[in-house]
Structures are given as C-alpha cells and as structure tokens.
GUPAKE-696715 format. One record per residue (C-alpha): chain; z, x, y; residue in three letters; residue number from 0. Coordinates in steps of 0.5 Angstrom, whole numbers. Layout:
TIPA   lumba      c3      c1      c2   lodo   marlo
TIPA       A       Z       X       Y    ALA     NUM
...
END
This chain:
TIPA   lumba      c3      c1      c2   lodo   marlo
TIPA       A     -18     -87     -15    MET       0
TIPA       A     -22     -82     -12    HIS       1
TIPA       A     -29     -81     -14    GLY       2
TIPA       A     -29     -89     -16    THR       3
TIPA       A     -27     -94     -11    THR       4
TIPA       A     -25     -90      -6    GLY       5
TIPA       A     -19     -93      -5    GLN       6
TIPA       A     -12     -90      -5    ALA       7
TIPA       A      -8     -92     -12    LYS       8
TIPA       A      -2     -89     -15    ALA       9
TIPA       A      -2     -82     -18    THR      10
TIPA       A      -2     -82     -25    LYS      11
TIPA       A       2     -77     -29    TYR      12
TIPA       A       0     -74     -36    ILE      13
TIPA       A       5     -70     -40    PHE      14
TIPA       A       3     -65     -45    VAL      15
TIPA       A       8     -63     -50    THR      16
TIPA       A       8     -59     -56    GLY      17
TIPA       A      10     -60     -63    GLY      18
TIPA       A      11     -56     -70    VAL      19
TIPA       A       9     -49     -67    SER      20
TIPA       A       8     -45     -61    SER      21
TIPA       A       1     -42     -59    SER      22
TIPA       A      -3     -48     -61    LEU      23
TIPA       A      -6     -48     -54    GLY      24
TIPA       A      -3     -54     -49    LYS      25
TIPA       A      -5     -50     -43    GLY      26
TIPA       A     -13     -50     -46    ILE      27
TIPA       A     -12     -57     -48    ILE      28
TIPA       A      -9     -59     -41    SER      29
TIPA       A     -14     -55     -37    ALA      30
TIPA       A     -20     -58     -41    SER      31
TIPA       A     -18     -65     -40    LEU      32
TIPA       A     -17     -64     -33    ALA      33
TIPA       A     -24     -61     -33    LYS      34
TIPA       A     -27     -67     -36    LEU      35
TIPA       A     -23     -72     -31    LEU      36
TIPA       A     -26     -67     -25    GLN      37
TIPA       A     -33     -68     -28    CYS      38
TIPA       A     -32     -75     -27    ARG      39
TIPA       A     -30     -74     -20    GLY      40
TIPA       A     -23     -75     -20    MET      41
TIPA       A     -18     -70     -16    LYS      42
TIPA       A     -14     -67     -21    VAL      43
TIPA       A      -8     -61     -21    THR      44
TIPA       A      -4     -58     -27    ILE      45
TIPA       A       3     -55     -27    GLN      46
TIPA       A       7     -52     -32    LYS      47
TIPA       A      14     -53     -34    LEU      48
TIPA       A      17     -47     -37    ASP      49
TIPA       A      24     -48     -41    PRO      50
TIPA       A      27     -41     -40    TYR      51
TIPA       A      32     -39     -35    ILE      52
TIPA       A      28     -33     -31    ASN      53
TIPA       A      27     -36     -24    ILE      54
TIPA       A      19     -34     -25    ASP      55
TIPA       A      16     -29     -30    PRO      56
TIPA       A      16     -23     -25    GLY      57
TIPA       A      21     -19     -29    THR      58
TIPA       A      19     -21     -36    LEU      59
TIPA       A      16     -15     -40    ASN      60
TIPA       A       9     -17     -41    PRO      61
TIPA       A      10     -15     -49    TYR      62
TIPA       A      14     -21     -49    GLU      63
TIPA       A      11     -26     -44    HIS      64
TIPA       A       4     -24     -43    GLY      65
TIPA       A       1     -23     -36    GLU      66
TIPA       A       4     -25     -30    CYS      67
TIPA       A      -1     -29     -26    PHE      68
TIPA       A       0     -29     -18    VAL      69
TIPA       A      -2     -35     -14    THR      70
TIPA       A      -5     -34      -6    ASP      71
TIPA       A       2     -36      -4    ASP      72
TIPA       A       5     -30      -7    GLY      73
TIPA       A       8     -34     -13    ALA      74
TIPA       A       9     -30     -20    GLU      75
TIPA       A       7     -35     -25    THR      76
TIPA       A       6     -37     -32    ASP      77
TIPA       A      -1     -34     -35    LEU      78
TIPA       A      -3     -41     -36    ASP      79
TIPA       A      -4     -42     -29    LEU      80
TIPA       A     -10     -37     -30    GLY      81
TIPA       A     -13     -42     -34    HIS      82
TIPA       A     -12     -48     -30    TYR      83
TIPA       A     -15     -44     -24    GLU      84
TIPA       A     -21     -41     -28    ARG      85
TIPA       A     -23     -48     -31    PHE      86
TIPA       A     -22     -52     -25    LEU      87
TIPA       A     -24     -47     -19    ASP      88
TIPA       A     -18     -50     -15    VAL      89
TIPA       A     -12     -46     -13    ARG      90
TIPA       A      -5     -47     -15    THR      91
TIPA       A       1     -45     -12    SER      92
TIPA       A       9     -44     -13    GLN      93
TIPA       A       9     -52     -14    ALA      94
TIPA       A       5     -51     -20    ASN      95
TIPA       A      10     -47     -24    ASN      96
TIPA       A      17     -49     -25    ILE      97
TIPA       A      22     -46     -29    THR      98
TIPA       A      29     -48     -32    THR      99
TIPA       A      32     -42     -27    GLY     100
TIPA       A      29     -45     -21    ARG     101
TIPA       A      31     -52     -23    ILE     102
TIPA       A      38     -50     -24    TYR     103
TIPA       A      38     -45     -18    GLN     104
TIPA       A      36     -51     -13    SER     105
TIPA       A      41     -56     -16    VAL     106
TIPA       A      47     -51     -15    ILE     107
TIPA       A      44     -49      -8    ASP     108
TIPA       A      45     -56      -6    LYS     109
TIPA       A      52     -57      -9    GLU     110
TIPA       A      54     -51      -5    ARG     111
TIPA       A      51     -54       1    ARG     112
TIPA       A      55     -61      -1    GLY     113
TIPA       A      49     -65      -1    GLU     114
TIPA       A      52     -68      -8    TYR     115
TIPA       A      58     -71      -3    LEU     116
TIPA       A      63     -68      -8    GLY     117
TIPA       A      61     -71     -14    ARG     118
TIPA       A      61     -68     -21    THR     119
TIPA       A      54     -64     -22    VAL     120
TIPA       A      51     -66     -29    GLN     121
TIPA       A      45     -65     -33    VAL     122
TIPA       A      43     -72     -32    ILE     123
TIPA       A      42     -75     -27    PRO     124
TIPA       A      42     -68     -23    HIS     125
TIPA       A      38     -63     -27    ILE     126
TIPA       A      33     -69     -29    THR     127
TIPA       A      32     -72     -22    ASP     128
TIPA       A      30     -65     -20    GLU     129
TIPA       A      25     -64     -25    ILE     130
TIPA       A      22     -71     -23    LYS     131
TIPA       A      22     -69     -16    ARG     132
TIPA       A      18     -62     -18    CYS     133
TIPA       A      13     -66     -22    VAL     134
TIPA       A      12     -72     -17    GLN     135
TIPA       A      12     -67     -11    ILE     136
TIPA       A       5     -66     -13    LEU     137
TIPA       A       3     -73     -13    GLY     138
TIPA       A       6     -75      -7    SER     139
TIPA       A       0     -77      -2    GLY     140
TIPA       A      -7     -78      -3    ASP     141
TIPA       A      -8     -71      -6    ASP     142
TIPA       A      -9     -72     -13    TYR     143
TIPA       A     -11     -78     -18    ASP     144
TIPA       A      -8     -74     -24    PHE     145
TIPA       A      -2     -69     -24    VAL     146
TIPA       A      -2     -66     -31    ILE     147
TIPA       A       4     -63     -33    THR     148
TIPA       A       5     -58     -39    GLU     149
TIPA       A      12     -57     -42    ILE     150
TIPA       A      13     -51     -45    GLY     151
TIPA       A      16     -49     -52    GLY     152
TIPA       A      16     -55     -57    THR     153
TIPA       A      20     -61     -58    VAL     154
TIPA       A      26     -60     -61    GLY     155
TIPA       A      28     -53     -57    ASP     156
TIPA       A      35     -54     -54    ILE     157
TIPA       A      32     -51     -48    GLU     158
TIPA       A      27     -56     -47    SER     159
TIPA       A      31     -63     -48    LEU     160
TIPA       A      32     -64     -40    PRO     161
TIPA       A      25     -64     -39    TYR     162
TIPA       A      24     -69     -45    ILE     163
TIPA       A      29     -73     -42    GLU     164
TIPA       A      26     -73     -35    ALA     165
TIPA       A      19     -75     -38    VAL     166
TIPA       A      23     -81     -42    ARG     167
TIPA       A      26     -83     -35    GLN     168
TIPA       A      19     -83     -31    MET     169
TIPA       A      16     -87     -37    ARG     170
TIPA       A      21     -92     -36    TRP     171
TIPA       A      21     -92     -28    GLU     172
TIPA       A      13     -92     -28    GLN     173
TIPA       A      10     -95     -34    PRO     174
TIPA       A       3     -96     -32    GLU     175
TIPA       A       3     -89     -29    ASP     176
TIPA       A       5     -84     -34    THR     177
TIPA       A       2     -82     -41    LEU     178
TIPA       A       4     -77     -46    VAL     179
TIPA       A       0     -73     -50    ILE     180
TIPA       A       3     -69     -56    HIS     181
TIPA       A      -1     -63     -59    LEU     182
TIPA       A       1     -62     -66    THR     183
TIPA       A      -1     -58     -72    LEU     184
TIPA       A      -5     -61     -78    VAL     185
TIPA       A      -4     -55     -83    PRO     186
TIPA       A      -9     -54     -89    TYR     187
TIPA       A      -6     -51     -95    LEU     188
TIPA       A     -11     -47     -99    SER     189
TIPA       A      -7     -48    -105    ALA     190
TIPA       A      -7     -56    -105    ALA     191
TIPA       A     -14     -56    -102    GLY     192
TIPA       A     -12     -61     -97    GLU     193
TIPA       A      -9     -62     -90    LEU     194
TIPA       A      -2     -64     -89    LYS     195
TIPA       A       0     -69     -84    THR     196
TIPA       A       8     -69     -85    LYS     197
TIPA       A       9     -63     -80    PRO     198
TIPA       A       6     -68     -75    THR     199
TIPA       A      10     -74     -77    GLN     200
TIPA       A      16     -70     -77    HIS     201
TIPA       A      15     -68     -70    SER     202
TIPA       A      13     -75     -67    VAL     203
TIPA       A      19     -77     -70    LYS     204
TIPA       A      23     -72     -67    GLN     205
TIPA       A      20     -74     -60    LEU     206
TIPA       A      22     -81     -62    LEU     207
TIPA       A      29     -80     -63    GLU     208
TIPA       A      29     -77     -55    PHE     209
TIPA       A      26     -84     -53    GLY     210
TIPA       A      19     -82     -52    VAL     211
TIPA       A      13     -85     -55    GLN     212
TIPA       A       7     -81     -55    PRO     213
TIPA       A       0     -84     -53    ASP     214
TIPA       A      -5     -79     -55    VAL     215
TIPA       A      -4     -74     -61    LEU     216
TIPA       A      -8     -68     -61    VAL     217
TIPA       A      -9     -65     -67    CYS     218
TIPA       A     -10     -57     -68    ARG     219
TIPA       A     -14     -56     -75    THR     220
TIPA       A     -18     -51     -78    GLU     221
TIPA       A     -22     -57     -82    HIS     222
TIPA       A     -25     -63     -80    GLN     223
TIPA       A     -20     -69     -80    LEU     224
TIPA       A     -22     -75     -84    SER     225
TIPA       A     -22     -82     -82    ASN     226
TIPA       A     -17     -83     -87    SER     227
TIPA       A     -12     -78     -84    ILE     228
TIPA       A     -13     -80     -77    ARG     229
TIPA       A     -11     -87     -80    ASN     230
TIPA       A      -5     -85     -83    LYS     231
TIPA       A      -3     -81     -77    LEU     232
TIPA       A      -4     -87     -73    ALA     233
TIPA       A       0     -91     -77    ARG     234
TIPA       A       6     -87     -78    PHE     235
TIPA       A       6     -84     -71    CYS     236
TIPA       A       5     -91     -67    ASN     237
TIPA       A      -2     -89     -64    VAL     238
TIPA       A      -9     -92     -64    ASN     239
TIPA       A     -13     -89     -68    VAL     240
TIPA       A     -18     -87     -63    GLU     241
TIPA       A     -12     -84     -60    ALA     242
TIPA       A     -12     -79     -65    VAL     243
TIPA       A     -16     -73     -63    ILE     244
TIPA       A     -18     -67     -67    GLN     245
TIPA       A     -18     -60     -64    SER     246
TIPA       A     -21     -56     -69    ILE     247
TIPA       A     -22     -48     -68    ASP     248
TIPA       A     -27     -47     -63    ALA     249
TIPA       A     -31     -41     -62    GLU     250
TIPA       A     -29     -40     -55    THR     251
TIPA       A     -24     -43     -50    ILE     252
TIPA       A     -29     -45     -46    TYR     253
TIPA       A     -32     -50     -52    ASP     254
TIPA       A     -26     -54     -52    VAL     255
TIPA       A     -28     -58     -46    PRO     256
TIPA       A     -34     -60     -49    LEU     257
TIPA       A     -30     -61     -56    LEU     258
TIPA       A     -25     -66     -52    MET     259
TIPA       A     -31     -70     -49    GLN     260
TIPA       A     -34     -71     -56    GLU     261
TIPA       A     -27     -74     -58    GLU     262
TIPA       A     -27     -78     -52    GLY     263
TIPA       A     -20     -75     -50    LEU     264
TIPA       A     -22     -77     -43    ASP     265
TIPA       A     -24     -84     -44    LYS     266
TIPA       A     -18     -85     -48    VAL     267
TIPA       A     -13     -83     -43    VAL     268
TIPA       A     -17     -87     -37    MET     269
TIPA       A     -17     -93     -41    ASN     270
TIPA       A     -10     -93     -43    LYS     271
TIPA       A      -8     -91     -35    LEU     272
TIPA       A     -13     -97     -33    LYS     273
TIPA       A     -17     -92     -29    VAL     274
TIPA       A     -24     -95     -27    GLU     275
TIPA       A     -29     -90     -29    TYR     276
TIPA       A     -37     -90     -29    SER     277
TIPA       A     -40     -87     -35    GLY     278
TIPA       A     -43     -81     -32    ARG     279
TIPA       A     -40     -74     -33    ILE     280
TIPA       A     -43     -68     -30    ASN     281
TIPA       A     -42     -62     -34    LEU     282
TIPA       A     -48     -59     -33    ASN     283
TIPA       A     -46     -53     -29    PRO     284
TIPA       A     -40     -52     -35    TRP     285
TIPA       A     -46     -52     -40    MET     286
TIPA       A     -50     -47     -36    ASN     287
TIPA       A     -45     -42     -36    PHE     288
TIPA       A     -43     -43     -44    LEU     289
TIPA       A     -51     -42     -45    HIS     290
TIPA       A     -51     -36     -41    LYS     291
TIPA       A     -45     -33     -45    HIS     292
TIPA       A     -47     -35     -52    LYS     293
TIPA       A     -54     -32     -50    ASN     294
TIPA       A     -54     -26     -47    PRO     295
TIPA       A     -60     -21     -46    ASP     296
TIPA       A     -56     -15     -47    ASP     297
TIPA       A     -49     -12     -49    GLN     298
TIPA       A     -45      -7     -45    VAL     299
TIPA       A     -39      -3     -47    ASN     300
TIPA       A     -33      -3     -43    ILE     301
TIPA       A     -27       1     -44    ALA     302
TIPA       A     -20      -2     -42    LEU     303
TIPA       A     -15       3     -41    VAL     304
TIPA       A      -8       0     -41    GLY     305
TIPA       A      -1       1     -44    LYS     306
TIPA       A       0      -6     -47    TYR     307
TIPA       A      -7      -7     -51    VAL     308
TIPA       A      -3      -9     -57    GLU     309
TIPA       A      -2     -16     -54    LEU     310
TIPA       A      -9     -18     -50    LYS     311
TIPA       A      -5     -23     -47    ASP     312
TIPA       A      -2     -18     -42    SER     313
TIPA       A      -9     -17     -39    TYR     314
TIPA       A     -12     -24     -40    LYS     315
TIPA       A     -15     -25     -33    SER     316
TIPA       A     -19     -19     -33    ILE     317
TIPA       A     -22     -21     -40    ALA     318
TIPA       A     -24     -27     -38    GLU     319
TIPA       A     -26     -24     -31    SER     320
TIPA       A     -31     -20     -36    PHE     321
TIPA       A     -33     -27     -39    THR     322
TIPA       A     -35     -30     -33    HIS     323
TIPA       A     -38     -24     -29    ALA     324
TIPA       A     -42     -22     -36    GLY     325
TIPA       A     -45     -29     -36    ALA     326
TIPA       A     -47     -29     -29    ALA     327
TIPA       A     -51     -22     -31    CYS     328
TIPA       A     -54     -25     -37    GLY     329
TIPA       A     -50     -19     -41    LEU     330
TIPA       A     -45     -19     -47    GLU     331
TIPA       A     -39     -15     -45    VAL     332
TIPA       A     -36     -12     -51    LYS     333
TIPA       A     -29     -10     -49    MET     334
TIPA       A     -26      -4     -53    HIS     335
TIPA       A     -18      -4     -52    TRP     336
TIPA       A     -16       3     -51    ILE     337
TIPA       A      -8       5     -51    HIS     338
TIPA       A      -7      10     -45    SER     339
TIPA       A      -2      14     -49    GLU     340
TIPA       A      -8      16     -54    GLN     341
TIPA       A     -12      19     -49    ILE     342
TIPA       A     -11      27     -48    LEU     343
TIPA       A     -14      32     -44    PRO     344
TIPA       A     -19      35     -49    ASP     345
TIPA       A     -21      28     -53    ASN     346
TIPA       A     -24      24     -48    GLY     347
TIPA       A     -31      25     -51    GLU     348
TIPA       A     -29      22     -57    GLU     349
TIPA       A     -25      17     -54    VAL     350
TIPA       A     -30      14     -49    PHE     351
TIPA       A     -36      15     -54    SER     352
TIPA       A     -41      10     -53    GLY     353
TIPA       A     -37       7     -47    MET     354
TIPA       A     -42       5     -41    ASN     355
TIPA       A     -36       3     -36    GLY     356
TIPA       A     -29       5     -36    ILE     357
TIPA       A     -23       0     -33    LEU     358
TIPA       A     -16       3     -32    VAL     359
TIPA       A     -12      -3     -32    ALA     360
TIPA       A      -5      -5     -28    PRO     361
TIPA       A       2      -4     -30    GLY     362
TIPA       A       9      -1     -28    PHE     363
TIPA       A      13       5     -30    GLY     364
TIPA       A      11      12     -33    SER     365
TIPA       A       9      11     -40    ARG     366
TIPA       A       2      12     -41    GLY     367
TIPA       A       1      15     -34    ILE     368
TIPA       A      -2      21     -36    ASP     369
TIPA       A      -7      18     -41    GLY     370
TIPA       A     -10      14     -35    LYS     371
TIPA       A     -11      20     -31    ILE     372
TIPA       A     -15      23     -36    GLU     373
TIPA       A     -19      17     -37    ALA     374
TIPA       A     -21      17     -29    ILE     375
TIPA       A     -22      24     -29    ARG     376
TIPA       A     -27      24     -35    TYR     377
TIPA       A     -30      18     -32    ALA     378
TIPA       A     -31      21     -25    ARG     379
TIPA       A     -33      28     -28    GLU     380
TIPA       A     -38      25     -32    ASN     381
TIPA       A     -41      20     -27    ALA     382
TIPA       A     -39      14     -32    ILE     383
TIPA       A     -38       7     -28    PRO     384
TIPA       A     -30       7     -26    PHE     385
TIPA       A     -26       1     -24    PHE     386
TIPA       A     -19       2     -23    GLY     387
TIPA       A     -14      -4     -21    ILE     388
TIPA       A      -7      -4     -18    CYS     389
TIPA       A      -4       2     -22    LEU     390
TIPA       A     -11       4     -24    GLY     391
TIPA       A     -13       5     -17    MET     392
TIPA       A      -6       9     -15    GLN     393
TIPA       A      -8      13     -22    CYS     394
TIPA       A     -15      15     -19    ALA     395
TIPA       A     -12      17     -12    VAL     396
TIPA       A      -7      22     -16    ILE     397
TIPA       A     -13      25     -21    GLU     398
TIPA       A     -17      26     -14    PHE     399
TIPA       A     -11      29     -11    ALA     400
TIPA       A     -10      34     -17    ARG     401
TIPA       A     -17      36     -19    ASN     402
TIPA       A     -21      36     -13    VAL     403
TIPA       A     -16      37      -7    LEU     404
TIPA       A     -12      42     -11    GLY     405
TIPA       A      -5      39     -10    LEU     406
TIPA       A      -3      40     -17    GLU     407
TIPA       A       3      36     -18    ASP     408
TIPA       A       1      30     -14    ALA     409
TIPA       A       4      24     -16    HIS     410
TIPA       A       7      17     -14    SER     411
TIPA       A      14      17     -12    THR     412
TIPA       A      15      11     -17    GLU     413
TIPA       A      14      16     -23    ILE     414
TIPA       A      16      22     -20    LYS     415
TIPA       A      21      21     -14    ASP     416
TIPA       A      21      29     -12    TYR     417
TIPA       A      14      30     -12    THR     418
TIPA       A      12      35      -7    PRO     419
TIPA       A       5      31      -6    TYR     420
TIPA       A       7      24      -6    PRO     421
TIPA       A       0      21      -5    VAL     422
TIPA       A       2      14      -7    ILE     423
TIPA       A       9      12      -4    ASP     424
TIPA       A      14       6      -3    LEU     425
TIPA       A      12       1       2    MET     426
TIPA       A      16       2       8    GLU     427
TIPA       A      18      -5       8    GLU     428
TIPA       A      20      -4       0    GLN     429
TIPA       A      25       1       2    LYS     430
TIPA       A      32      -1       1    GLY     431
TIPA       A      31      -7      -3    LEU     432
TIPA       A      36      -8      -9    ALA     433
TIPA       A      33     -14     -12    ASP     434
TIPA       A      27     -13     -17    MET     435
TIPA       A      25     -21     -17    GLY     436
TIPA       A      20     -24     -12    GLY     437
TIPA       A      21     -18      -8    THR     438
TIPA       A      14     -14      -8    MET     439
TIPA       A       8     -15      -4    ARG     440
TIPA       A       6     -21      -7    LEU     441
TIPA       A       0     -26      -6    GLY     442
TIPA       A      -6     -26      -2    ALA     443
TIPA       A      -8     -21       4    TYR     444
TIPA       A     -14     -20       8    PRO     445
TIPA       A     -18     -14       7    CYS     446
TIPA       A     -23     -11      12    ARG     447
TIPA       A     -29      -8       8    LEU     448
TIPA       A     -33      -1      11    SER     449
TIPA       A     -41      -3      12    PRO     450
TIPA       A     -45      -1       6    ASP     451
TIPA       A     -39       1       1    SER     452
TIPA       A     -40      -1      -6    ILE     453
TIPA       A     -35      -7      -4    ALA     454
TIPA       A     -38     -10       2    ALA     455
TIPA       A     -45     -10      -2    ASN     456
TIPA       A     -42     -13      -8    ALA     457
TIPA       A     -38     -19      -4    TYR     458
TIPA       A     -44     -19       1    GLY     459
TIPA       A     -39     -20       7    GLN     460
TIPA       A     -34     -15      11    ASP     461
TIPA       A     -28     -19      10    ARG     462
TIPA       A     -24     -22       4    VAL     463
TIPA       A     -18     -24       2    GLU     464
TIPA       A     -15     -22      -5    GLU     465
TIPA       A      -8     -23      -8    ARG     466
TIPA       A      -3     -17      -9    HIS     467
TIPA       A       3     -15     -14    ARG     468
TIPA       A       5      -8     -12    HIS     469
TIPA       A      11      -4      -9    ARG     470
TIPA       A       7       3      -8    TYR     471
TIPA       A       1       4      -4    GLU     472
TIPA       A      -3      10      -2    PHE     473
TIPA       A       0      15       3    ASN     474
TIPA       A      -3      15      10    ASP     475
TIPA       A      -1      22      11    ALA     476
TIPA       A      -6      24       6    TYR     477
TIPA       A     -12      20       9    ARG     478
TIPA       A     -16      25      12    GLU     479
TIPA       A     -16      30       6    GLN     480
TIPA       A     -19      25       2    PHE     481
TIPA       A     -24      23       7    ILE     482
TIPA       A     -26      30       8    GLU     483
TIPA       A     -27      31       0    ASN     484
TIPA       A     -31      25      -1    GLY     485
TIPA       A     -26      19      -3    MET     486
TIPA       A     -27      14       2    MET     487
TIPA       A     -22       8       4    PRO     488
TIPA       A     -27       3       4    THR     489
TIPA       A     -22      -3       4    GLY     490
TIPA       A     -16      -3       9    THR     491
TIPA       A     -11      -9      12    HIS     492
TIPA       A     -14     -11      19    PRO     493
TIPA       A      -7     -10      22    ASP     494
TIPA       A      -3      -5      18    SER     495
TIPA       A      -9      -1      16    ASN     496
TIPA       A      -6       0       9    LEU     497
TIPA       A     -11       2       4    VAL     498
TIPA       A     -14      -3      -1    GLU     499
TIPA       A     -20       0      -4    ILE     500
TIPA       A     -22       7      -5    VAL     501
TIPA       A     -29       9      -7    GLU     502
TIPA       A     -33      16      -8    ILE     503
TIPA       A     -40      15      -5    PRO     504
TIPA       A     -43      21      -9    SER     505
TIPA       A     -41      17     -16    HIS     506
TIPA       A     -46      12     -19    PRO     507
TIPA       A     -40       7     -18    TRP     508
TIPA       A     -33       9     -17    PHE     509
TIPA       A     -28       3     -14    VAL     510
TIPA       A     -20       3     -14    GLY     511
TIPA       A     -17      -4     -12    ALA     512
TIPA       A     -10      -4     -10    GLN     513
TIPA       A     -10     -12     -11    PHE     514
TIPA       A     -12     -16     -17    HIS     515
TIPA       A     -19     -19     -16    PRO     516
TIPA       A     -18     -22     -23    GLU     517
TIPA       A     -14     -27     -21    TYR     518
TIPA       A     -19     -30     -17    LYS     519
TIPA       A     -25     -30     -22    SER     520
TIPA       A     -27     -37     -25    THR     521
TIPA       A     -32     -40     -29    VAL     522
TIPA       A     -36     -43     -23    ALA     523
TIPA       A     -34     -37     -18    THR     524
TIPA       A     -34     -30     -22    PRO     525
TIPA       A     -31     -24     -18    HIS     526
TIPA       A     -36     -20     -14    PRO     527
TIPA       A     -33     -13     -16    LEU     528
TIPA       A     -33     -15     -24    PHE     529
TIPA       A     -41     -17     -23    LYS     530
TIPA       A     -42     -11     -19    SER     531
TIPA       A     -38      -6     -24    PHE     532
TIPA       A     -42     -10     -30    ILE     533
TIPA       A     -49      -9     -27    GLU     534
TIPA       A     -47      -1     -26    ALA     535
TIPA       A     -45       0     -33    SER     536
TIPA       A     -51      -3     -35    HIS     537
TIPA       A     -55       1     -31    ALA     538
TIPA       A     -51       7     -34    ASN     539
TIPA       A     -53       5     -41    LYS     540
TIPA       A     -60       7     -40    PHE     541
TIPA       A     -59      13     -36    ASP     542
TIPA       A     -60      19     -41    LYS     543
TIPA       A     -57      24     -37    LYS     544
TIPA       A     -50      21     -37    ARG     545
TIPA       A     -45      21     -42    PRO     546
TIPA       A     -43      14     -45    GLY     547
TIPA       A     -50      12     -45    THR     548
TIPA       A     -53       8     -51    ALA     549
TIPA       A     -58      14     -52    GLU     550
TIPA       A     -53      20     -52    ASN     551
TIPA       A     -47      16     -55    LYS     552
TIPA       A     -45      12     -61    SER     553
TIPA       A     -43       5     -59    THR     554
TIPA       A     -38       4     -65    SER     555
TIPA       A     -32       1     -62    ALA     556
TIPA       A     -26       6     -61    THR     557
END
C-alpha cells in the first residue's frame, strides 16, 4: 500500500452502514477512520451514497437537509462531504456524492441510447452495477489505498436496499478487498439502569437477512461498554470482540478520531483487510489543533444572522470555519444564532448587545431579508466588524445603496424584480434558464484581489480561487457610484470583471464575499478571511469607543 511497501496493490473498499436510528454520525466515523488511516501514510478518500431520488441536494430546503456543500468542480453535495474535507484536507468532487436520482438517471440515459441492447432494465443487475461502478471508479488506478463509502439512511429503509445489495455483491466478488462497518445504537434505559443490546442485535439480524455480515460494529453510546456487553454483542452479531468498537458521546466532533484510535478501529480494519502497517501514527498536528481549540486565550462573541438558525446544520461549514480559525487565533468563538426576522430598525442595540462581530449568512428568497439589511446597517454605522457571505454580501450592497447612495428603493431583482435601482441583478448567463437544479454559478472560480485590501492582506496574495453558489451578482452599472461613496470592489473575476468582494476601507473591518469561503476551511488550513474577521472582532472587543465591546455591552447570549 502507499506509505508502506511502495508497491501498488488493490484498493480496499470500506462500507459504513447505519442501524437503529439516523443521525448517529456515520459521516464523522467515516471521516475519523479516514483521518487515522491518512495519519499512517495511507491515501484515502470518502464518498457518500444518498438514497433519496433528488439528483443532488441543490434544490432541497435547508430545513429538511441542512447545508448544501459545494465542491471545486461545482457539485452540489451532502453536508457530510464538508466533514470529509475538513478532516482530511483533501478536495472532494462530483464522484464523492452519489444519489439514487443520479444512479437511475444514468441507467435510464444508457437505456435510451440503446446500450443495454434491448434487454429489460432491472434493479438487479443494472441499478446495482451502476452503484458498484460509482464506488469502484474512485478506486481505479493507484490513486487511493482505501475508498470509504458511507451509505445514507439506516438498514431496512426501502430506498437503501439497492445499495445494500450492491455491497453484498462486492463482498462476494472481492472478499479480500472489502469490509463492512455497521454503526448502531446501544441505548441506555434510565428506568432499568442499563445499556440495551437488543436494538443492535436486531439491526445486524436485518443486515444478515440481506446477505451482508458486518466485520466491525461501532456502537454509539452514552455510557462505557463493559466487557460483558462487548462479548455479548460479539457473540450475537458474529464479530470478533476486538471489532466491537465503542463510540461514546464526545465533547467535539474533533475528539472522535482520537477516541477511535484508543478503541483501535484503524488497526482492526487494517488487520481484517491484511494491510501491512507500521506502529507509527502521526496525529501531532491534529492534537495541537485540539489543544488550541480547548485552551483558548480569550473569547470573542460573534452574531450569526440567518433565516435557518433553528437548524444549525444549515450553516455547518460556517460554524466549523469559526472553530478552525478560532483555534488558529487562540480564541474561543462563541456564536450567537440570531434569526434575521427578529431584527427591526429600532432594536439593533438590544439584539447585538455584547457582539464583537456580525456575520450575515447566505440563503435564498425574500424571507428575512429586511432583518439582514438592518443588521448590516447597524454593523456599518457602529463600526462593528462585519462579514457578509453570498446573500450577506448582496444585502450589504443593498444597504449601502439605500442609506449611503440615497437610492431608497434599491434592491435585488431576486427579491423585487421591479425595483428602480437593481444594484443586485440576475447574471447574464442565468437569464432564460428554466431549470433550477444544477444551473447556478457553481464551483471554484479565480478572484483577483486589490493591493492593500483587507482580503489581500488576509490571504497574503493577489489571486485566489473560491467556490460559488449563486445566480445574482453586483450590478456593474452602479460600480462608480459605490466607489465614489466609499464601498470598493476589492475582489474581481480576472476575465469577466464580476465583483466578488466588496469592502469599506473607512470601516475597521467590513467585507462582503460573493463566494463561500466556508467551503474551503479545514482543520489543517483555516480560512484566511475567517481568521482576519475573528482577529478584527477581538480587537473590537477592547475598543471602548465602539458599541459591541466588552466594556460597553453585556456579553450574555442573544
């Protein structure tokens, strides 16, 4: 394997299934195992198989599915791919997230082209063959030692059956190169005062009915698993006792790799797959990050203003970006989740009491727009560090147009298509499009930075590449008016000259980014704009002249 003998060997395929309950953390377990293997010198990638029929999560409501993560190649994917990138510091792509919709679409397209030579198209073998192809394409060549495939949902879900069948077939076809990890729940019943193994036993039994024997059990639990419980699970589920892995509730998701190392998950996996490895594992950078995260020098209070704050997974990448950047700055970032509909023209002083910085989050649609604009006005007028992302940047442009340029009815044509001052307008290439899915400006695009701007100083370079997900843009017809009045386009696309970043140089820290910097932040490489924003917010904490400071405001959570 890579990192051991140096000789190319067959790629190993690890499947992670779930049982008993959803939201047990298959994505975090997958990413943690991948991190441990990576720290042993292995080349690893992770993919997610999602059983829903949508082609991708791009058109799904964040309340239903959480954040839609975007890759460099423009794929709109499941939020678990964000975990994969944040843990491994390795970029994912379209191939790392497959949905049932994409599987069926591919098969139907082949049928229409006559590739099946007139045969009846069926779930077996055609759908399962397409699933296996999507899994194996990542392992083709010598790129990866391990491909970890997380299967969404739980065993027994009707929509997951073709995926489980594909796993069964791969186990039969490549018994030496495949392994199944089953993540399940061992609940604690307070009335009985004990942990219960029956849910896990039944979940494994159901998996066995589909012809798949798990090799490893990872047991989510609130209490330590005793040796007797481990032995009982091993006996009833046909696994070795050392392959019964405890996954106890952790303080943070970043503790999980260390907990899995203590349980020996990586060693069990490599032993079962007969992979040679040394006893060395380099987790020092990860442990240094955790130490900084858990031992900050100070705290900074950041208001995250959004319209989906009831479901924090809607802003998962932003929250984790604050974790990465906060550790790099030696600061605890205490996030205050503020619904934009709660913000009115006259309550900014109350809502943002004690906030050292304000971030206005991305989103779509008209709901909550007025509150976002009011939040930006408060940050601009009171010299509080402000960071606007995507729609947050567009709202900053609208606010500045109304309250500084005097264009009272300025708006985005997304929200108000008859506005007399369309300072945010539909991108030219978006006009005339009927389909919603996969048609936005998606993926990584280059951005040229103005010298001595906040962004250029943060990045330490004059050209970067960031990921986008939007249809509307800054209307270039108003560029000169904005420049003359103090809002500068400091980041532009080098070819089209589209405005990617706006700043107010007279403000302590005011940045709006059309792109999504949160998608590229990882444990190993915190995003420069988040670091710069946190540093500015911390400086604001000790500026006694400004609202939002520790000296002038209460630091209680809003």
